[in-house]
N, C-alpha and C positions, 0 to 999 in steps of 0.2 A: 374333324377336325375340333380341337380341343375348343373350350367355353373360353371367352374374356379373350379370344384373340383376333377382335373386331370387327368376325364375321355377324353380322345381323343386330338391328337396333339395338339401340344404349336405354337401357331399363329407365323408365320415367322415374327420376328424385323429385322430394320435393323440395324449394329452397324452406332451410330453417326459418323460422319469425327473428325477427333481430332483438336486438332489447329495448331497442325504440316503441315498437309495436306493442310489446308485454306491456313498458310502461305507460303508454298509452291506455290501454284497456285497461288496465289495474287503475288508476285516474277515471277513465270515464265510470267503473265501476262503484267506484269509492261515491263519486258525484251522484251518483242516482239514485247510492244507497240513504246517502243522506236525506237529498228530497224525498223521497220512500219517505223516511221517518220524521223527517219535517211534516209531512202529510198530514201523514197518524196521528201526531204529538198535536197538531191544529185541529183535529175531527174530534179526539179524545176532548179536548178541552172546550170546545162547542157545545160537545155531547153533555157532561159532566155538569159545567159550569155557566150556568150562562147569566153574565151577567157583564154592565160597563166594565167594570173592572178585567174580566176577563177580557172583553173585546178589547181593549185598549194594550193589554199582553200581547195578544195576539195580533196585530198591526206593530205595535214596536217591535217585534221579534219576525216578521214575515216581510217586512215593505220590499227590503231591496230586489226581493222575489219576480216580483210586479214586474220591472223594468227586462228583466228574461225573459221573463212571460209574454211579455211583449214582442219581444225579438222573438224566440219563437216560433211565436202565432205569427207574423208577417211575413215568417222566410220563406214558406209555401207559399202566399199571398203574393208576394212578391213576382217567384220561380214562375207561377203561371202568367202573372199579366207579361211577364218579357216572354215565355214561351207564345203567349198569342203573337204577338206582337213580331216574334222570328215568325210566326208561319203566316201571320199576315205579309210580311217582306217578300216572303219566298214565294208568295203566289203572286206579288205583285212582281216580282222576279220572271217569272213562269214567263207572264203573263206578255210583260214585254221581250223579251228573248224570241218569243216564239208567236208573236203578236194574236195572240188569242181574245177572245172576248170571254168575259169576266163567267159565264159559264160553263163554256169549253175549256176553263181553267180550274173551276171548282172539278169536273168530270175528270179533267187528268189531262186532258185533249188525246182521248184513246181512240175517239172515230179516224177514219180514213177521209184523209182532207180538211182536218181542220185547222189543220194551218193556213194559212192564209197567206196569198200570190204580194208580193211587191209589184205596184205599178208600173 
């Protein structure tokens, strides 16, 4: 039988990256490079010239990064708070659905007879 006649599985092909993906990656690479150079510049200024004037220049040229850093720092915190709430809600739903005690719900209700019977 000749190859390519449909006998056998088709070879896996990788989907080519779209232009939007390339553009997005380029933009993020530029932003992170800009941020790294900004940090390096601030570090050099602090190391070489420690005075009130250099402090004022640093504050004047970097103040707009602080809100961004605040947002970036609160994102993981918000994620973990939401994750804890979702897990607590899941445990509550399991307890109410299977009529489990709190201890049984934490163990997963794996023991035989862990389900209570209805009166």
